[in-house]
N, C-alpha and C positions, 0 to 999 in steps of 0.2 A: 694387612687389615683392610677388609672391604667395607668402607664407610657407607656407601649406598645400601648394601645388604643389611648392615647393622641397623641403619635408620629405618628401613622398611620393616625389619623384624620388630623394632620398638613400636612402630605404628600399628602393626598387626596385633601387637600385644594389648593395645587399647582400642578395640574395634568400635565401641560405642562412641567414645570421644572423637576418634578419627572420622567416623561416618558423619557425626553431627557437624564437625568443623567443615568438612568437604561440602555437605549439603547446604549449610548456611552461605558459604561463599558461592556455591553454584546458583542459588536462588538470586543473589544479587547480580551476578554476571548474566544470568538468563533474562532478568528483567531489562537490563540495558541492551542485550542482544536483540530482543523482540522489538524494542523501540527503535533501535538502529536500523534493523532490516525493514520494518514496516514503514517508517517515515521516509526512508531513502527511496524505497520502491514506489510508494504512493506519490512522492514529489516527482520522481522521474516519469511515472506514468501520466500524471496530470500535465507535466511539462510537455510530454510528447503529444498528448491529446490536444493541447492548446496551441502547439507550434504552428505558425503560419496564419493564425486567426488573430487579427489585430483588434477587431472590435465586434461586438455582438449588438445588434439592434433588435429590440423587442418592445413588448408592452410596458407602460409605465409601472413602476413598482420597485422591488429590490434589485439592484444591479447584480448582487451575488447570486440571488435566486435565478436570475436570467442566465448567468454564465453556467451555474450548476445544472440547469435544465437543458440548455441548448448545446453546450459544449461537452460536458461530462456526463450528462444524462443520469444524474443522481438526485434530482429534485423535480418537482412539478412546476411547469411554467405558470406565471401569474395570469396569463391571458393571451389573446391573439392580437394581431395587427392587420389592418386592411391591406389587401393585396396591392391596391393602387398606391398607397403610401410606400410600401416596400419597393415597388417597381420604380417609383420616383427617386428613392434613395439610391437604388442600384445604378441609376443613370448618372449619378453625381460624378463629376470629373475627378473627385478625390478618391473614388472607389475603383480599385483595380479588378476585383472579383467579388461577387456577392452570391453566396450559396444559400438557397431557401431551405427552411426547416419547418415542417408541419407535424406537430406532435399531438398526442392525446389518447392513443390506443396502445395496446400491448398484446402480446401473446405469451401466455404462461410466464408472466413476469418480465419478459423481454420487450423492450419498447419498439414500437413500429414508427419509423421515421420516414416521412414523406420528403423527398429531396430530388436533386438531379444527379447526373453522372459525375459532376464535378466533386461531389462529396467523397465517394470512394477513391477517386483519383487524388484528392488532397492528401489522403492518408497512405497513398501508394498501395492500396488494396488490389489484389489480383484475383481473378476468377479461378476458383479451384475446380468447379463443375458447372456446366451449363453456360449461362450468359447473363448480362445485365437486363433489367426490365426495359420494355419498349412500350407497353400499353398499360392502361389502368388495371389495377388489381393483379398485376404481376409483381412478385416479391423476390428479393435476394436475401439470403440468410447470412449473417455473420458466422464465423467458424464456431464460436462457442454456442450459439443458438442451435446450429445444426447438430453439433455433438450432443447437446443436452436433450433436445426434443426428438431426435431421430428422424426428423423430416428430411426427405430427399427430393431431388429435382422431379417435378411432376406432381408432387403431393399438394393437397389443398388444406387450408386451415382458415378459421374465422378469428378475427381479432376481437378483443374485449375492450369495452369503453373504460378509460382510466389507465393509469400507469402501473398498477399493482397486480393486474391480471384477474381481479375479482369483480370487474364490472359486467354489464350486460353484453352478451355476444352479438356481433353483427352477422347473424347467420344468413341474412339475405344477400350479403356481398362477400363471399369467401375469396381469399387470396390464393393464387396458384404459384408455387415455388418454381422459378425458372433458372435460378443459379444459387451457388453456394460459394462464398468467398474463402480464399485461403487465409490461414491465420496471419494477422498483421501486427499483433501485439499492441493494438490501440483500442479505443472505445468502440470502434466499428465492429469488433468481434462479437459484441454483445447486443447488436441491433438487428432488427429486421428492416431492410431498406426497400422502399417502393417510391413511386412517383407522388408528387403533391396532389395530382389529380385523383389518385387512388384514395387518399385521405378524404378529399372532398366528396367523392362518390360514395364512400362508405357512410359518411355522415348525412347524406341526402335521404337515407332510409327508403330506397326504392323497392320495387317488388322483386322477389327472387327471380334471377335470370335476366333482369332488365339490363340493357346495355349501359355499362358505366360511362362510356364516352358520351352517350346521350344525356345521362344525368348531369354530367359536368357542363355540357353545352346548354342545358336548360337553366343553369344557375345564373342568378343576377350577379352583377359585378360586386355589389356591396356584400354579397354572401361569401365571396371568396376571401379567405384569410390565411395568413401564415403565423407561425409561432415566433419565428426569429429569422434574421439574416446574419450569416457568418461572413464577415467582411475582411478583405485584405486592402490595405491602403495603397494608393497609386504612387505616393511619395511620402517622405518623412514629414513634410509640412502638413499632410492630412491629419496626422495624429493630434495636432494642435487646433485644427479648424473643425474637422468633421464632427467629433463628439459634441462640441458646443452647439453646432447647428442642429444636430439631432435632438439634443436635450431641450433646445429652445422651442421645439414643436409641441403640438398638443397631444399627439398620439404615441410617439416613439420615444424610447430612451436608449442611450448608448452605454455599454459596459465594456471594460477592458478585461479580457481573460487573465492577462499577466498580473494586473493589479489586484483583481479579486482573488486570484489564487494565492498571491502573497499575503493578502489580508486574511484569508481563511487559515493559512498555516500560522500566521501570527496569533490568531484567536485560539487555535488548538495547541499552539506551542507552549502555553502556560501549563496545560495539563501534562504535556509530554515532559516538560522540564521537572514538574513535580514527581512524576513517575521515575524519571532518570535519577533525581536526587534520592528517591526512596531506594533505588538500586544501589547507589553509592553508599548509602547508610548501611545497607545489608552487607556490602563488601567490607566496610570499615568494622562493622560488628563482628564479621567473620575473622578479620585480622586480630581484633581484641581477643576473640575466643581462642584463636591459635596461640596468641601470646600467653594467655593464662594456662592453656593446656601444656605448652612447652615449659613454662616456668614451674608448674606443678610436677611435670615429668622430670625436670632437672633435680628437684628436691628428692623425688623417689629414687633417682638413679645415681645419687652422689657416690655411694659405695662402688657401684659398677664402674663409674667413670674414674674413680680413684684407682681401682684395680687395673684399668686400661692404662693409666698413666704409669703405674708401677711396671707394667709389662712392656713399656717402651713407647706408648703413644704420646706424641707431643701435644702441647697446648693447642696448637693450630688445628690438629686433627680432631680434637674434642670439640673445638669451636665449629669446625666444618660439619661435624656430626649433627649438631643442632640446626645449623643452616640448611643442611640437606633435608632434614625433616620438615622444616618450614616451607622449603621450595617444593617438596613432594606434595604436601597438603594443598598448597596454593595452586600448583599446576593441575592436580587432580580436580580441584574445585573449578578452576577456570575451564578446563576441557569439558567437564560434565555440564557446566553452566552454558557454554556455547552450544553444545549438543542439545540441551534442553530448550534453549532459546530458539534454535532452528526448528525443533519439533513443534513448539507452541506457535511459531510463526506459520508453519505449514497448516496447523489446525485452524488458525485464524483465517488463512487464505481460503481454505475449503469452505469455511462458514460464510465468508464474503462472496465466494463463488455461488453458493446455494442461494444467497440473497440477490443474485444477479448484479453484483457490484464489482468494481475493479478488485481483482484478487491479488494477493501477495503470495510469495512462495518462500518456504524455508530451505529450498534447494539451491540457493545462491550464497555467495560469500562476499562480504563487504571488507574492504581493506582495513577498516578501522577495527575489525575484530582481532587483528594482530595486537593492536593497542590494548584491547581488553585482556588478552593473555598476559601481556607485559604488566598490566595493572595488577592482575591477580598474583603474578610472581613477585612483584614489588611489595605488595601487602604481606605476603607470606614471609619474605626475607626480612622486612622491617619488623614483623612480629617476632621473628626468631632472633633478632640481633641482640637484644638485651640478655635473654637466657644463654645465648651462645657466648657472649662476652663474660658472663658470670662463670660459665664452664671454663673459659680460658683463664680467668683470674683465680680460680678455686685453688686452695691450699690442700693437697691430698693427705698430708701427714695426720692432721687431727681426725680426718674421716677414717683413715685406716686404723688409727689408734682406738677409735670407738668400736671398730669391728662391724 
């Protein structure tokens, strides 16, 4: 007697009930899968982007806004800081390395970041084509920027004021692409990199064709500003001393990327937990639905089961028949739910990519997904346990007598 075959035949005999039970379980598993994949990838991505940056110094305001703008490039900076103050901080003995950041413009939604060669080196970025910038108004494209815009080495483009790509174009000072970075899997893939002097020259609004180096040379010192400094500490003691010194000043504030990232995930964690709980409710509701379906099926098949007993099937085999049905429903729902979760995560990732934000992918596997399959199987078996036990304990004589 082929129990799996009989179980599948019974499930095929109730197509609507089977499909609804599988779909309900799949929706719950899919919800949890999307949250699992998206949050784990975003945490990993933000951790990688912030690695090696101990402190960000920028204009007074929100520390989280400063970190989101200067490290992750997903918010607008609160303002700029004088170059003289930034240079004074960079010379502090507690600072091992200080990477300047000058922001404010974008190209087709991708941010233009004025910095130095330490910035791509910090992320281990390698040149895929061309070279790094040497002079003002030379630009290097991140891998995602080059792939999306189609710009190649030697091409020219004009940045737009603002970080959403919708501001006024700086037509009088176009950039020339001198290099394209190889994919690094970091925030740098979504940036246009140039020198700080380039950002200053563009905002001087000189005449078309005017030498950008001359524009910078003609600037007063008080006109030169940065958005932020990305700082590495010279020693562990600096973590206790330097932020207090910076925050005590009148123009600068210090923010910790590690602390602000953790605070951000704590803030959004409430919503994630609510959605995860919603997914679990769907899974439990699916389990209840499977239980009701199997219990009703048991009543409908009492005579069939009695005949099977008469033909030699033991009590344990009848119990196994119901357990196999519950396991089949739950595994089908679990596999469909995980597949649906990966599909939805991929759609979400493509939407984030179009918004020029850190993308997630549904083409990766998280080890915890094995636990989701186990959860689905456990729910199905638990739902089938009572109907299976009733089949095991059933007295077949009265049923056969009824005909």
